[in-house]
N, C-alpha and C positions, 0 to 999 in steps of 0.2 A: 679334634683328635682321630687319627688314624687308624682302623679297626687293626689291630693285632692281629685276628685270628685269619685276615685274607693274607694270600701270599704275595710277597714284596719285592719287586724285581730292582727296587734300588738296592735294598739290602745285600743280595745276590751279585749284583756290578760291584758294590763294596767290599766284599769278600774275594773275587775274582780279579777285583780292578789291575794291582801289583804280580797279578800270578800269569799275567797274561806275556805272553811269549814276545821279544823284541822282534820288530819283523826282520827279513833278511835283508844285510847293505847290498844298495844297488851296486852291480858290476862295476869293480874301477874305482870305487868309491876308497878314501882314507879313512883309517880306524879317527873318532877322535884323540888319542892318542897322540899318534902324529899330526894330524889336521892341526894340533894346537901349538907345533914350532913349524909353521910353514913356514916363518921368516927364519929358518935353518937353525933357532936358537932353542936353546932346553928352560929357556926363562920362561914359568909360565907370569900372566900377567893379571895382579889379584882387582878387584875391584870392591869399596866396603860400602853397604849401601845401611845405612844407619849409627852413626858417629857416637853412642853414647859409651856408656862404662862398659857394657856386655859386646858392643860392635869393637869399641879401642881393644878388648882384650879378644877378640877374636881375630883379628886382624894380627896383634903379635901370634897368636896362637899360629897362627898360618902360615907367618914370613918363618917362624920358628921350627914349623914341621918341616921344611922344605927349603933349603939354602938354595935352589933353584927360582926362587919367587921373587916378584918385585910389586909392591903396593903402588898402580898408577892412577887409581882413580877413587874419591871418595864424595859421599852425598850424604845429605841431611835436611830436613825441615829448615832447623836453624843453621846458620852462619856460624856460631858459636862453638859449637858442637864440632864441627869441621875442624876449625884452628884449635880447640884444645886437644882435639884426639890426634893430631899431626904432631902435636909436642910432647903427647905423652909417648908418642911414637917410639918419638925422635933422641928420647930421652933414655931409650933402651939401646946399650953399644950395641948388641949382639944382633940388632937388626935394621936399626938406625940409616944404616946404606941404602939399603932396599926402600927406605920409605920415600918412593921418587913421585909424590905427589906435586906436580908444577900448578898454580894458580887459577890454569886455565882446567884444571881436571877438576878443581872444587864447586861442585855441585851443590844450588842450594834449592830450596822449594818441594812442594808437596812432588813435584816432576823430576826430582832430582834422581829418582832412580832409573826412570829412563837413558837421562845422560850418563850416568856411570855404565848401565848395559851396555851405550852404543856407543861408548867411547874406546873401544878395541879390546879389550879387558877377555880373559880367558876363563876365569871365575868369577863369582858373584859371590860374597859373602852376605847374607841377608840379616840384619840385625835391629831392623826397627822394632817398634811393638806391635805383638802379634795381628790387630787389627789389619796390617797393610801384608802382611805376608802371603795371601792369597795372589792378591792385585800381581805382586812382583817377584811372586816364583814364577809364574805365567808368563810374565814377560820375558824372566830372562829363559826359560824354556824355549820359547816360542823364537827367541832370540840366538838358539841355539848355545847356551852358557851355562858349564856345569856352577851345580851349585853347593856352597854349605849353607843351608836353614835352618838358625836358632829354633830353639822350642818355645813355645807350644805355635803350630802353623796355623790358627785362626780362632776366630774368638764365639764363632758361630757352624751351626748345621751346613748351609751354601757356602761358608767359605771349605769348609772339609772337604764337600764334595767340588769343588774346583782345586783343591791341591792332590784330590785323588785321580781328576782328569788331567794336571798337568804333570802327575807323577808315569802315568800311563804313555803321554806325550815324548816326557824323556826317556821312557824306557824303547820306545820306536826310534827316538833320535841317538841311541846310544850315550845318552848324555848322565854324567855321574850325579845322585843328588845324596849330601851324607848329612843326616840330621844332629843338633845340638842337645839329642838327649843324651849326653855325653856318660850315664852310667854304663851304656854299651859298650864301651870301650876303654874301661877303668880294667886293667887284666884280673883282679884280685875279683869283681864282681865276675868277669865274667868265667873264669872257671868257678868260682861257686854254682852260679847258673848253671852251667853245664851239666856238673856233676847233680844237680838235684832235679833238672831235663833227663838225664841217663836214668833214673830213679836211685840215688842216693838216701831220698827221706820217705820212698814208696809212691804211694796214688795219694796226691794232693786230696785234703779234706778240707781246709781254710786257710785264708791268709788275713795277715793284718798289715796295713799300712798307717802308718803315721808320718806327720809331717806339724808338729807342733814347736812354734815359736815366737820369737818377741814381733814384735812391729818391723814393717819394711815397706818401703817404696819412700820417695823423696819427693819433695812438692815445692811449689815457687811460692812467694811472696807475692800476693796480686798487685799491678800497677792499675792505676788507672786510665792507663794508654792498650792496656791487654785486653786484647777482644776474648770473648768467652773461651772460643775455639783453638787462641796461644796457651791459655790459660792452662785448659784441659791436657793441651800434647804435651805441655812443659809437666804436667802432675801426672800423668800420663796411667800411671799404676792403678791409680784410685779411681780410674772409669770402665767400667764393664766392658763398655762399646770398644776400648782400645784396649784391654787387659787381659778379658775374658771373666773377671775376678782372679782372687790370687789362687784358687784352687784347681784353676786353668791353668796361670801362667806361672806358680811356682808346685805346684802337688802335682802336676804332671809329669813328674820325675820318678814320685812313686810312683804312681798307677803305671807307668809305664813298666816297672818292673815287677808288677802285676801280671801286666798285658805278657810280659815276654814270656813268664811261667805258663801262662794258657795259652801258648801258641798264637799271639795275637788276634785272637778271636775272639769277638766281640759278647758281653754279658747278653743275657735274652732280656732283661730288665734292670733296673732301679729306683731304689724309693732311701730317701733320708731326711737329714736335716739342715736347718742353719740361720743363720741369723748376724746380727751385730748388736753385742753390748756396751761396747769400748767408743769413744769418741776418734771420728776416722775421717776423712774428707771424702768426698765425691759420694759413689753410690755401692761402694763393696759388700760385702759381709767380710766379718772376721774370724766364722767359721763354720766349718762344714762336719756332716758326720752321713755316710752317707755307704749302703750296702748295696754291692752290685751282684746279680743271682746268675749263674752260670747254667747251659745246661745241663751239664753233668751235675748238678746238684752243690758243689763248689761257690761258698759264697767268699766272695773279697770284701772285708771292712773297711774304708778308710777314713781315717780323720786327718783333718786339717785347722790349723788354730793360728791366728796374730794378734797374739794379748801379750802384752807387757808384765811382766811382776809374778808370771805363770812358770808351770814346771814345762821344761821343752825335753822333746825327743820328738828323733828325725828314726827312723828303724823302718825295716823291711823283715818280717818273721812271717814264715807259711810252717804248716804244722802238714806232717803227710804218716803214714802208715806205719812209717818205720823208723821217724826219727822227725828233728826240727831243725830249720836253717835260720841265721842271721845275717841277711845278704852283705849288710855292710858290715858286718865283723867278720865275714868270712868263714865262717864255724857252723856246721853241720852237728850233730848232737842226736844219737842215738845207735841202733845198729850199724851206720858207716861213721862212724867218730872220724871227722877233718877239721882239718885247718887251715887254709892259704897259709903258708909260708914266704911267697916271694914278692917280688915285687907291684905296686899296683900300677905304678907310671903315672903320667901326665894325662889324663882323660881328656884335657882339653887342647892337649899337642895330638895325641894318638889317634883323634878324631879325624885331624888335617891330612895327620899322614896316611890312614885308609882312604881319605876323599884323593891324596896326591897320587897314590901309589896305583889308584883306578884308573885316573885320568890317562897316566903314563903307561902302564902296560894296553889301556885298550881295551881293556877288561870294566865296565862300568860297573858302579855299586849304587841303592835304588832302594833308600830306606821310606819312598814313601808309603806305605802299607802301614806299616807301624807306629811311623812317626802321626801320621793321618787319625790310626787307632786311638793312639792314649791320650793324644789332643782330643779326638771325643768323647772320652773317657770324662775328662774335666769338664767339658761342656756339658753332657749328661748331666752329672754331678753336681751343677749350675741349677738345673733344670727343674731338679727334683727337692733341692733346697730353695729355690724361690717360689716354687708352685706347691710344694707340701703334699704331690701325686707320685704313685709309682709310675714310672714310664719306662716302656718296654725301649728295646735299641731302632724296632723299626720307627715307632714314632719320634725317636730322638734324632736320627738321620736322617729322615725325610721332612723335620721339622722346616718350617717355612719363615722362620724368627729370620732376620737380618738386622743385625743391630749398628751395620755399618753405613757411610752413606755412599754414593757413587761416586762424588763430585768432591773435593774437599780445596777450601779455601780458607786464610787466616780470619777474612769476615762474615764466612756462613757461620752458622749455627751447627754446635754440635748434635750428634742425636739426644743427649741429653743436656738438660737446661736447669738452671738453678728455679726453684718456685717462689711463691713469695715472698717467704719468709727468707729466700737469700740461700736455702738447702737445698740439696737430691733429695728426691724422693729413692728409698730403696724398695724392693719387693718385699712382700707382704704373702708367705706363707699362708693358703687356701683364697687367698683373694687374686693375686697374682697367676691368671691365666697360660698356659702353654701351648703354644703356639705351632 
């Protein structure tokens, strides 16, 4: 483990990475807002990478957010995903005429993302499973594309460090990166959080995040012809090397709101519990309870569970010296009682509106820092749950554990393989080491 008493440059780099100002543009260069219309058209060409349910939804949201957009390229590991996505999008009468993807721009395979990026698009929507986002974000930024990046942005610390570097490069290139952490774009949540940040409940003393729900995730029936890689890719939610585990993939929304309240500064350490009690595919847990300790003494108590037949609750509740707030109910109790009475809007569309506005105005928007911090909180929670140890932020962000592969193919063994009984080993607290 890293000795947390020693100065750590990686942590300082992490905190500073998205605070670095974009370098001055070269004399005579065009803003990206104008360069996007080099052909004299106001139309922004969109490419979708990852054509599952979330990707299909994100593409529809993007086309809804800006009527001067066209979906012109799509890519996925599986051909049926691409075709199913096109069919679904064309059923939406409001956007169907702008689903302009011909056969030559339907790309299939692990390298489909490179072909979408190279197809002449202006904007890339990244909606593949989390394991692939660092590499795909890097490729998009290197190619000079604006990006909508779904959450979470990685499944391990090396991936987070890669995303931070890509976000830094995007700033230098005046490219926009908008995150799929959608609650930051909900009108009611935004106003509620702003009031709390302005002091409506006084100094924050304690935070509680809960994401307790039933079973989530889809799997496929395995066939004899299906390789282990294909099976896991089609059942990706249940394998931690692809999803990060459910507290990373889903609970990141809750962790993001708490991080927002803390100014997106990381905690100093975390500890907690986790495990699996119910039958579940793959090697992920079904419950976590993690306490994050911040430098000012504030603690975030974060609980998430995916078990059927149990009490459900999804809420964000914060306690301050002058009152309390329930973020999703948009209410403040105490000295400054208040309730939001406006319209929350469609946050899934609003986030894309923000992206296109930034592109067209030539004033880039970059969510890289906070989407990395929040995703790392989920990864850190998995670390403490799996190992049973108290882990510092320095240790977590500098972890050398890499869950993903460098090369992918359907006939390559994935990082997680079944044991002799045909099942997948899961982490054991107190036995599984921190790397």
